[in-house]
C-alpha positions as a Markdown table, in Angstrom:
| # | Residue | x | y | z |
|---|---|---|---|---|
| 1 | Met | -28.8 | 8.4 | -13.4 |
| 2 | Glu | -30.7 | 9.7 | -10.4 |
| 3 | Ser | -29.4 | 11.0 | -7.1 |
| 4 | Gln | -29.8 | 8.8 | -4.1 |
| 5 | Met | -29.3 | 11.8 | -1.8 |
| 6 | Ile | -31.3 | 15.0 | -1.3 |
| 7 | Tyr | -29.1 | 18.1 | -1.9 |
| 8 | Glu | -29.0 | 21.8 | -2.2 |
| 9 | Leu | -27.1 | 23.2 | -5.2 |
| 10 | Arg | -25.4 | 26.5 | -5.4 |
| 11 | Arg | -23.6 | 27.5 | -8.6 |
| 12 | Pro | -22.5 | 30.6 | -10.6 |
| 13 | Lys | -25.3 | 32.6 | -12.0 |
| 14 | Thr | -23.9 | 32.6 | -15.4 |
| 15 | Ile | -22.6 | 29.2 | -16.7 |
| 16 | Asp | -20.1 | 29.2 | -19.6 |
| 17 | Pro | -21.0 | 26.1 | -21.7 |
| 18 | Glu | -17.4 | 25.8 | -22.7 |
| 19 | Lys | -16.1 | 25.6 | -19.1 |
| 20 | Asn | -16.0 | 23.0 | -16.4 |
| 21 | Tyr | -16.2 | 24.2 | -12.8 |
| 22 | Pro | -14.6 | 23.2 | -9.5 |
| 23 | Ala | -17.0 | 21.4 | -7.1 |
| 24 | Leu | -17.4 | 21.4 | -3.4 |
| 25 | Phe | -19.3 | 18.6 | -1.7 |
| 26 | Val | -20.5 | 19.7 | 1.7 |
| 27 | Met | -21.7 | 17.4 | 4.6 |
| 28 | His | -23.3 | 18.6 | 7.8 |
| 29 | Gly | -23.2 | 17.4 | 11.4 |
| 30 | Ile | -25.5 | 15.0 | 13.2 |
| 31 | Gly | -29.1 | 16.4 | 13.7 |
| 32 | Ser | -28.5 | 19.2 | 11.1 |
| 33 | Asn | -29.4 | 19.5 | 7.5 |
| 34 | Glu | -28.2 | 20.7 | 4.1 |
| 35 | Gln | -29.3 | 24.3 | 4.7 |
| 36 | Asn | -27.2 | 24.6 | 7.8 |
| 37 | Met | -23.8 | 24.4 | 6.0 |
| 38 | Leu | -24.6 | 27.0 | 3.4 |
| 39 | Ser | -23.6 | 29.9 | 5.6 |
| 40 | Leu | -20.1 | 28.4 | 5.9 |
| 41 | Val | -19.6 | 28.5 | 2.1 |
| 42 | Glu | -21.4 | 31.7 | 1.3 |
| 43 | Gly | -19.8 | 33.5 | -1.7 |
| 44 | Leu | -18.1 | 30.4 | -3.0 |
| 45 | Glu | -20.9 | 29.8 | -5.5 |
| 46 | Lys | -19.3 | 32.5 | -7.6 |
| 47 | Gln | -16.6 | 30.0 | -8.5 |
| 48 | Phe | -17.9 | 26.6 | -7.4 |
| 49 | Phe | -20.7 | 24.2 | -8.0 |
| 50 | Ile | -21.6 | 23.6 | -4.3 |
| 51 | Phe | -23.5 | 20.4 | -3.4 |
| 52 | Ser | -24.8 | 20.6 | 0.2 |
| 53 | Ile | -25.9 | 17.0 | 0.9 |
| 54 | Arg | -28.6 | 16.0 | 3.4 |
| 55 | Gly | -28.0 | 12.9 | 5.5 |
| 56 | His | -30.3 | 10.1 | 4.5 |
| 57 | Leu | -31.2 | 9.1 | 8.1 |
| 58 | Val | -33.8 | 11.0 | 10.2 |
| 59 | Gln | -32.1 | 12.4 | 13.3 |
| 60 | Pro | -34.3 | 15.0 | 15.0 |
| 61 | Pro | -34.2 | 17.9 | 14.7 |
| 62 | Gly | -32.6 | 17.2 | 11.4 |
| 63 | Phe | -30.7 | 14.3 | 9.7 |
| 64 | Ala | -27.6 | 12.1 | 9.9 |
| 65 | Tyr | -25.5 | 10.0 | 7.7 |
| 66 | Phe | -24.7 | 7.3 | 10.2 |
| 67 | Thr | -25.5 | 6.3 | 13.8 |
| 68 | Ile | -23.0 | 5.6 | 16.6 |
| 69 | Gln | -22.7 | 2.7 | 19.0 |
| 70 | Gly | -20.2 | 4.3 | 21.4 |
| 71 | Tyr | -17.8 | 7.2 | 21.8 |
| 72 | Gly | -16.0 | 7.6 | 18.5 |
| 73 | Lys | -17.5 | 4.3 | 17.2 |
| 74 | Pro | -20.0 | 4.5 | 14.3 |
| 75 | His | -22.2 | 1.5 | 13.5 |
| 76 | Arg | -20.0 | -0.2 | 10.9 |
| 77 | Glu | -22.8 | -1.4 | 8.4 |
| 78 | Ile | -24.6 | 2.0 | 8.5 |
| 79 | Phe | -21.3 | 3.9 | 8.1 |
| 80 | Asp | -20.3 | 1.7 | 5.2 |
| 81 | Glu | -23.7 | 2.4 | 3.6 |
| 82 | Ala | -23.2 | 6.1 | 3.9 |
| 83 | Ile | -19.8 | 5.9 | 2.2 |
| 84 | Ile | -21.3 | 4.0 | -0.7 |
| 85 | Lys | -24.2 | 6.4 | -1.0 |
| 86 | Leu | -21.9 | 9.5 | -0.9 |
| 87 | Thr | -19.5 | 8.0 | -3.4 |
| 88 | Ser | -22.4 | 7.3 | -5.7 |
| 89 | Phe | -23.6 | 10.8 | -5.3 |
| 90 | Ile | -20.2 | 12.2 | -6.3 |
| 91 | Asp | -20.3 | 9.9 | -9.4 |
| 92 | Tyr | -23.8 | 11.2 | -10.1 |
| 93 | Ala | -22.8 | 14.9 | -9.8 |
| 94 | Thr | -19.7 | 14.5 | -12.1 |
| 95 | Glu | -22.0 | 12.9 | -14.7 |
| 96 | Gln | -24.8 | 15.4 | -14.5 |
| 97 | Tyr | -23.0 | 18.7 | -14.1 |
| 98 | Pro | -20.0 | 20.5 | -15.9 |
| 99 | Leu | -17.5 | 19.8 | -13.2 |
| 100 | Asp | -13.7 | 19.9 | -13.4 |
| 101 | Leu | -12.6 | 16.4 | -12.3 |
| 102 | Lys | -9.2 | 17.7 | -11.2 |
| 103 | Lys | -10.8 | 20.2 | -8.8 |
| 104 | Leu | -13.2 | 18.2 | -6.6 |
| 105 | Tyr | -13.3 | 19.2 | -2.9 |
| 106 | Leu | -14.9 | 17.7 | 0.1 |
| 107 | Met | -16.0 | 19.6 | 3.2 |
| 108 | Gly | -17.7 | 18.7 | 6.4 |
| 109 | Phe | -18.3 | 19.5 | 10.1 |
| 110 | Ser | -18.3 | 16.9 | 12.8 |
| 111 | Gln | -20.0 | 13.9 | 11.3 |
| 112 | Gly | -19.5 | 15.5 | 7.9 |
| 113 | Ala | -15.8 | 15.9 | 8.6 |
| 114 | Ile | -15.6 | 12.2 | 9.5 |
| 115 | Leu | -17.1 | 11.3 | 6.2 |
| 116 | Ser | -15.1 | 13.8 | 4.2 |
| 117 | Met | -11.8 | 12.3 | 5.5 |
| 118 | Thr | -13.0 | 8.8 | 5.0 |
| 119 | Leu | -14.1 | 9.5 | 1.4 |
| 120 | Gly | -10.7 | 11.1 | 0.8 |
| 121 | Leu | -9.0 | 8.0 | 1.9 |
| 122 | Thr | -11.1 | 5.8 | -0.3 |
| 123 | Leu | -11.2 | 8.0 | -3.4 |
| 124 | Gly | -7.6 | 9.1 | -3.1 |
| 125 | Asp | -6.3 | 11.4 | -5.8 |
| 126 | Arg | -9.8 | 11.8 | -7.4 |
| 127 | Ile | -10.1 | 14.4 | -4.6 |
| 128 | Lys | -8.0 | 17.6 | -4.8 |
| 129 | Gly | -8.7 | 18.8 | -1.3 |
| 130 | Ile | -10.6 | 18.3 | 1.9 |
| 131 | Ile | -11.8 | 20.8 | 4.6 |
| 132 | Ala | -12.4 | 18.7 | 7.8 |
| 133 | Leu | -13.8 | 20.7 | 10.7 |
| 134 | Ser | -13.8 | 18.9 | 14.0 |
| 135 | Gly | -13.9 | 15.2 | 13.1 |
| 136 | Tyr | -12.0 | 11.9 | 13.5 |
| 137 | Ile | -11.2 | 8.8 | 11.5 |
| 138 | Pro | -12.8 | 5.6 | 12.8 |
| 139 | Glu | -10.3 | 2.9 | 13.6 |
| 140 | Phe | -12.0 | 0.4 | 11.3 |
| 141 | Val | -11.5 | 2.8 | 8.4 |
| 142 | Lys | -7.7 | 2.9 | 9.1 |
| 143 | Glu | -7.5 | -0.9 | 9.6 |
| 144 | Glu | -9.9 | -2.3 | 7.1 |
| 145 | Tyr | -10.7 | 0.2 | 4.3 |
| 146 | Asn | -8.9 | 0.2 | 1.0 |
| 147 | Ile | -6.7 | 3.3 | 1.4 |
| 148 | Gln | -5.7 | 5.0 | -1.8 |
| 149 | Ser | -2.7 | 7.1 | -2.8 |
| 150 | Leu | -2.9 | 10.6 | -1.3 |
| 151 | Asn | 0.2 | 12.1 | -2.8 |
| 152 | Gln | -1.8 | 14.7 | -4.8 |
| 153 | Met | -4.2 | 15.6 | -2.0 |
| 154 | Ser | -4.2 | 18.5 | 0.4 |
| 155 | Leu | -6.3 | 19.0 | 3.5 |
| 156 | Phe | -7.3 | 21.8 | 5.8 |
| 157 | Ile | -8.0 | 20.2 | 9.2 |
| 158 | Ser | -9.2 | 22.2 | 12.2 |
| 159 | His | -10.3 | 21.4 | 15.7 |
| 160 | Gly | -11.4 | 23.3 | 18.8 |
| 161 | Glu | -8.9 | 23.2 | 21.7 |
| 162 | Ile | -11.8 | 23.0 | 24.2 |
| 163 | Asp | -14.1 | 20.7 | 22.1 |
| 164 | Gln | -16.4 | 19.0 | 24.5 |
| 165 | Val | -17.8 | 16.6 | 21.9 |
| 166 | Leu | -14.8 | 15.3 | 20.0 |
| 167 | Pro | -11.5 | 15.6 | 21.9 |
| 168 | Tyr | -8.8 | 18.0 | 20.5 |
| 169 | Glu | -6.4 | 15.1 | 20.5 |
| 170 | Trp | -8.4 | 13.5 | 17.8 |
| 171 | Gly | -7.7 | 16.5 | 15.6 |
| 172 | Ile | -4.0 | 16.2 | 16.2 |
| 173 | Ala | -4.2 | 12.5 | 15.3 |
| 174 | Asn | -6.0 | 13.4 | 12.0 |
| 175 | Asn | -3.1 | 15.7 | 11.1 |
| 176 | Glu | -0.5 | 13.1 | 11.9 |
| 177 | Tyr | -2.3 | 10.3 | 10.1 |
| 178 | Phe | -2.7 | 12.1 | 6.8 |
| 179 | Lys | 0.8 | 13.4 | 6.8 |
| 180 | Glu | 2.1 | 9.9 | 7.3 |
| 181 | Leu | 0.1 | 8.9 | 4.2 |
| 182 | Gly | 1.8 | 11.6 | 2.1 |
| 183 | Ala | -0.9 | 14.2 | 1.9 |
| 184 | Thr | -0.2 | 17.9 | 2.3 |
| 185 | Val | -1.9 | 19.1 | 5.5 |
| 186 | Thr | -2.7 | 22.5 | 7.0 |
| 187 | Phe | -3.7 | 22.0 | 10.6 |
| 188 | Lys | -5.3 | 24.8 | 12.7 |
| 189 | Ser | -6.6 | 24.9 | 16.2 |
| 190 | Tyr | -8.8 | 27.5 | 17.9 |
| 191 | Gln | -9.8 | 28.4 | 21.4 |
| 192 | Val | -13.4 | 27.2 | 20.9 |
| 193 | Gly | -15.6 | 24.2 | 21.6 |
| 194 | His | -17.4 | 22.0 | 19.0 |
| 195 | Thr | -18.1 | 24.8 | 16.6 |
| 196 | Val | -16.6 | 26.8 | 13.7 |
| 197 | Ser | -15.3 | 30.3 | 14.7 |
| 198 | Met | -15.1 | 33.2 | 12.3 |
| 199 | Gln | -11.3 | 32.9 | 12.3 |
| 200 | Asn | -11.6 | 29.3 | 11.3 |
| 201 | Leu | -14.0 | 30.2 | 8.5 |
| 202 | Gln | -11.7 | 32.8 | 7.2 |
| 203 | Asp | -8.7 | 30.5 | 7.4 |
| 204 | Tyr | -10.3 | 27.7 | 5.4 |
| 205 | Leu | -11.7 | 30.0 | 2.8 |
| 206 | Asn | -8.2 | 31.4 | 2.3 |
| 207 | Trp | -6.8 | 27.9 | 2.1 |
| 208 | Leu | -9.4 | 26.9 | -0.4 |
| 209 | Gln | -8.6 | 29.9 | -2.7 |
| 210 | Asp | -4.9 | 29.1 | -2.5 |
| 211 | Ser | -5.5 | 25.5 | -3.3 |
| 212 | Leu | -7.7 | 26.4 | -6.3 |
| 213 | Asp | -5.1 | 28.7 | -7.7 |
| 214 | Lys | -2.4 | 25.9 | -7.7 |
């Protein structure tokens, strides 16, 4: 089985052949690339297999996973294709690498957060946790996708209170939506725009370590 996606892999320097490792699948924002997200997960490769995935569409100066037709409205067919490709990539990674299937995590910023949350909804309890930084859930996902059980899933959702790209209210809506579906949600807001502050970074790293220990 070959990967349909280009990705950067970070993993522990010494691999125990008798051990399976937690995995973190990382997705970037529009116009970015797989290298850009590595600074946000620096150090985690001591414990995790980290898959930083490049979007398959060219979007100068980098890449994207989907295109948008309007404010908060992805092109449906292209978005669906991205979900299929990313789901296949997760399947590929779990077959090719020694991953602990009970400790699979998704993480993304902006477009990557949108995809992380959508993949969580479709994969359900296959995913242990999600870090969603400044994203939203498309309405067609809520209305038409096959939403799985989230009773075993936990999320760290954050949003900038002065986000000029995706409104802060959308972050609040993400929090409420996942809680209604039975997921355990930690929601944090910060006095920043469409970015990840140092406090945000420290908060989700602490959350991830706590989740891993449970």
